[in-house]
N, C-alpha and C positions, 0 to 999 in steps of 0.2 A: 474130541470135543468134551467139555466138562458138563456136569449137570447144570451148573449156573448158566452156561451158554445156551443150553436148551431152554431153560426157564426164561431167559431174556428174550429169546426168539418167540416163545409162546406168548408172552405178554405183548410183544410187538405185534404179533398177528391179531391179538384181541384189541389192539389200539389202546392198550392200557399200560405203557411202560412204567408209569408212575406207581403202579401197584407192586412193583418189585421192591418191597420193603424188607427189613430184617425179619419181620414175622413171616411173610410168605416165602421168603428165600430160605427160611429156616426149615422148620418141621413140615409145614404144608407142602412147600415146593419139593422137598426131598421125597415125601410120601407119594406125591403124584407122579414124579419121574420114575420112582421105583416100581409103581404099579404098571406103567406102560412098558418099562424095560423088561419086566417079568413076562409080559405077553409076547414081546419080540425076541427074547433071548433064545428060545429053543428053535427058532427058525435058522439060527446060525451055530449054535453050540449044543454039544451033547451033554456036557456037565450041568450040574444043578446051578440055578441062578443064585447069585450072592448079591443082595442089595447094596447100593452105594451107602457108604457111611456118612458122606457129606457131599455138598454140591460142588466142591472143588475137585472131586475125583473125576477122572476121565471115564466116559461111558464106553464099555467094551463091546460096542456094536459097530459094524462096518458102516461106511458112508451111505450105503443103500438103505439102511434102517433109519437114518437120521431124520428124513422128512416125516416118516410115520411117528417117530418119537416126538417130534415137535408138534405135529397135529394132534396126537393123542394127549399130550400134555395140555395143550390149549383146550381140548375137549373136556378134560376133567376139571380144569380151572374154571370153565364156564359153570359147571355144576357147583363148585365150591363158592362161586361168587354170585349165585342167584341169577345168572344170565343164561337161562335155559334156551332163550331164543337163538343163541349162536351155537348151542350144543349140536343140533342136527347138522349144521354146516360142517363143523369140525369132525363129527363122526363120519360123515361121508368122505371127507378128505383123508381121514385116517384109514378108512376101508380101502380107498383107492391106492393109497401109498403102500399098505400092507400087501395088496394084491400083486404089486410089482416086485416084492422082495423075494418071493419064492419060499421054499421050505414049507414044512407043515405047521399050521397053527397049533399052538399048545393050549391045553385046557387052562383057563385063566386061574392064576394063583392070586388070591385076594390078599394084597399087602397093606391095605388101609387099616388103621386101627379101629377097633370096635369098642363100644362101651359095654363093660361088663355089668350085668344086672345082678344086684345083690338083694337077697331076700331079707 
């Protein structure tokens, strides 16, 4: 499954397929998917996580991780779109999906960009 497929599913879950625009499918979508992938990666892989370069790439996670990836993506998109009311719902679905994956949870690697403060 590609990053774009996950993003489409996440927006469908949110009931907002129209939000899948060039802007969200570009940098924002890629950042959100890479954040969740980084959290799931070490449940199945020993090597270091390498972020997707673009949404057309296949996600190197097994099918058992895909529901968690979709719910986690929807969860972060809720925060990005000021829809915090749905955040708790998708957080709980994400937690339930990750509980069924197995493996050890990995310390979160923060992949979202930050603004640098210049003096």
